[in-house]
N, C-alpha and C positions, 0 to 999 in steps of 0.2 A: 465504453466497456473495454475496447481494445487497449487503451492506455492502462487500465487497471490490470489486465492480463499480462501486459508487457512488464509492468511493475512487479507483478507476482513472480514471473520467471527470474527476473534479476534478484529479487529478494530471496527466493528459494536458493539460488546459486550462492549468494553471499552467506546466507545462514549455514548452508551445508559446509562451505569452505571454512568458515570461522570455527564451527563445531568440530570439524575434522582436524584442523590445524591445532586447536587447543587441546584436544583429547587423544588424537591419533586413532579414534574409533569411528568407523564408517557408520555403525549403529547410532552412536550419539549424534554424529553429524547429520545423519538422515532424519533422526527424530527431531532435531532442532529445525531442520529444513522443512519439516511438515507442519509442526505445531505453531511456532512463532510467526512465520510469514503468513500462514493461513489466517490467523487471527488479525495480523496487521493489515493484510489485504482487504479484509472486510471493513476494518476501521478506516482504511484509506478511502474505500469506495463511499462509505457513509460521510466521511469528511468532505469529499468532492461534492456529494449531493447537497449537504448543508451549505457549503461555500457557494455553490451555484444559486441556491435559494436566497442567500443573503445578498449576493450581487444583484439578482433580479429585483428583490425588494427595494434595494437601494436605488436602482435605476428607475423604478416606478415612482419612488418618492421624490427623486431629484432628476427629472428628465432634462436632457441637454437641449437647450434652445438653439435651433439652427436657423 
């Protein structure tokens, strides 16, 4: 979860900066910084959960012989 929160902070910062630089509006930059990264952060978290499940399933199907 810490990795997800760290990603969110970076993403919010980038979204605000891009929105502000492109429009010169703090309001637009702030809106972009709230909406898009919030949705993307949830998507990233779900992606990590699915990715972990796939890796675990693969490891169970193909155990490494030691």
